[in-house]
N, C-alpha and C positions, 0 to 999 in steps of 0.2 A: 763190339769193337769197330771203330771207324775204318772205312776202306780208303779214306783219303786224309791228308793232313790239312790243317787250316791254311797253310801256306801254299799248297798245291792248287793249280787251276782246275776247277770243276769243268768237266766235259760231259757230253751226252753218254759216253761209255761209263764214266763214273757214276752218273745217275742211274743207268741201268744196273750197274753192280751194287749200288746202294739198295735198290729193290730186292735183287737176288739175295743179298745178305741180311735183309731185314732191318737195314738202317733207315730210320725215318728221314724224310727230305723236307727241309725248311725253306719256304719261299715267301718272299714279300715283293709287293709292287714298289717301284721307285721311279722318279721322274727327273731327278737332278743330280749333279755331281756331288754336292755337299752332303746331302743325306745318303746317297749311294755309298760314298766313301766310308761313312760312319757304319752303315749296315754291313758293307763288305768286310770291314776290319773286325766286326763282331763274329764273323764266320758264317754268314748265311750261305746256303747252297745255291740258290737260284734268285737272281734279281729279274723281275718281270717288269718291263716298261709296258704296262697295260694301257689299253685305250680308255681305261677309266680315267686317264689324264684329261680326257674331254670333260669329265665332271669335276675332278679334283683340282686340276690346274687351270682349266679354261672356264669353269662355271656353267657348263652346258647341262641341260637337263637329262640328256642321254649320251651314249658313247658315239652316236651316229655322225656328228659334225666333224670330228677331228680327221685330218688329212694324212696322207702318207708322208708328206714333207714335214708336218709338224711332228709326227711320231719319230721320224729320222732325227730331227733337231734335238728332241728330248733324249733319245737313245744315245747320241753321241756323248753327252756328259756323263751319262751312267757308265758307258763302256770305259771311259777315261779313269773312272774311279774304281772299276772292278778288277782287282788284281787276283781275286780268289774265285768269286761267284761266276757261274754261267749266267750270261745275259740273254734273255729271250725277249722278243718284242712282238707286241700284237700287230697283225696286219689289219688295218682299219677297214670299216665298212665301205664297200665300193671298190676296194683295191684288188679283190680276188674272185668276186662273184660272176663277173661278166663272161670270162673266158679263161681257158687254160693258159693261153699265150700271155694275156695281160696279167694274170696272176703270177706267172713265172717272172715276167718283166718287172713287176713291183717287188716281188720277193728278192730278186737279184739286186735291184736298186737299194732296197732296204739293208741288205747284208753288205753290199759294197760301201755305201755312203755312211752307215751308222757304225759298222764294225761289230754288230751283234753276233752272237753264237747260234741263234736259232730264231725261228718265227713261230707265232701261235696263231692258229686259225680256228674259227668257230664252225661247228657243223659235222654232220656225219656222212651217211651214204650219198646224200644229194651232191656233196662236193668232193667225193672220193677221187674222181679223175683228176681234179685240180691238185689235191694233196699228193697223189702219186707223182704227178708231173713235177712238182716242186722238189720232192724228195729225190726223184731220179736225176735231178740237176745237181744234187749234192748238197742241198740245203736241209738241215734238221728241222723237223716240224713237231711242235707240241699241239695236240688236238684240244678241243674244248667242247664238252657235251652237257646236257641238262639245261639249266638256265643259261641261254646264250644271249647276253644283252644286246647284241647287234640286231637280234630278232624281237625286240621288245614290243614293236608295234604289231607284229604277227601274233605273238603270245597275248598281248592285251595286258601286260604288266610284268611284274617281278616275282610272281608267286612261285611256290614249290612246284617243281616239274617231276614228271614220271611217277605220279601218284597211282595212276591206273595200270592194269596189267599190260595193256597193248603198248602204251608209251614206254613202260619199264623194259619190255622185251625188245623194243626197237632200240632203246638206248644201249642195252647190252650188245645187241647185234652191231650197232654202229661202232662201239668201242672195240669190238673184235675186228671189224673191218679196218678201223684206223690202225690198230696194232699190226695186222697183216700187211698193211701198206707201208709200215716202217716208222710210225711215229715213236719217238723215244719216250714221250710222256703224254698223258691226257689229263686235263683238268675236268673234274666233275663239279658242277656248281648247283647248289641248292636242290638236292635230290634226297630221297629217303635213305638213311644210313645202311639199312639192309641191302638195298640195291647196290650202293657204292661198294659194299663188302664183296658182293657177287662179281661186280665188274673187276675189282682189283685182283680177285683170285683167277679171273678168266683171261687176263691179258699179261703179256711179258713187259709191256710198257709201264713205266712208272705212273701211278695214279695219284694226282694231287687234288686234294679236296678243299672245297670252301662251302660250308654248310652241308657237308656230306658225311658227317660222323667221323669216328676215330679209327676206322679200319682201313682207310686208304694208306697209301705209301708215304704220303706227306700232306702238308697243309700249306695253303696260301691265304694271306690277308692283304688288304690294302694298307700300306704303311700309315697313312694319315689317319685311318679309321682305328687301328690298334693302338695308336699313340694318343688317341682321344682328342684329336684336332677337329673332327667333324661331329660336334656335340649333338646334332639332331639325328644322326644315323645310328639306330640301335636294333639291328636284326638280331635274332636269336643266336646265330652262330658267332657273333662278334664278341670277343673278350677284349676289354680295355687293359692293355699292359702298362699303360700310363695315361695320365689326364692332363695333357700339356696345354689344352686350350686356356685354361685358367692361368697357368704359368706365363704363357705368352701375353695374354691380356694384362696381367698384373705388371709384367716387365715394361710393356709399352706404356701403361698409365703412369708408372714410376718415372720413366724416361720423359714423358710429356710434362709431368710436374717439375722435374729437375730442370728442363729447358726453360720453362715459363717462369720459374722462381729465381733463375739465374744461378743455381748451384751446380750446373753442368755446363761447361767444363770447370773443374776447380783448379787450384794452383798447380796440383801435381799432373794435370792433364793438359797443360800448355807446353808449347815449345819455347 
């Protein structure tokens, strides 16, 4: 049974209650008002304005180039559309790693200017003082462990993380530290399903998986990926719930043809 109605606003306490009651949590990334409104009205629990916008919206090869101001700009539109979903926003690379003071300053700026409900931060024990500092200031934080795209250059790629025992135990410990610090949720990206199940059972924070199996508290996908708009991206964990690339392509080619042969606009489409 659902712990909330589709018309009620999802909050961090609702997310915690969903975990406690065994209700799965559905999360999608979104970067603009129009799509966020559709997704929100469908009843999504969390809208994540991910720094994957660097790839999806801006065309960059990694998430590293996107700025705090660009993330704020994108989040404003999503927040305006979200009557139901909790809106979380990624703190981009460089906005929190340098010091606790700068991290808090940027987190406050993001919350004040975007209207988001929470921030998401990549990393474990190494950035724990920063996460504590932000949470103590009253800002909800969602953690992110496993494959952390902002560290792609350190990892040397986007491969499966925590395959060996040492890294797996560190990830479990990091998750427990984030949980103890007060993170309301933790994203686990591209790690073995058995490890994700262990982490989910070990923390009170809601665990959201992407490429982490089916035993987490919820799942997140990039909206453009699951809609089939990024035709070349086919990781094992991605299910295509639609294949809109061809639909959009065909609609545009039909439009071009209609304009060029003079059949658009027709008599009924004139004032």
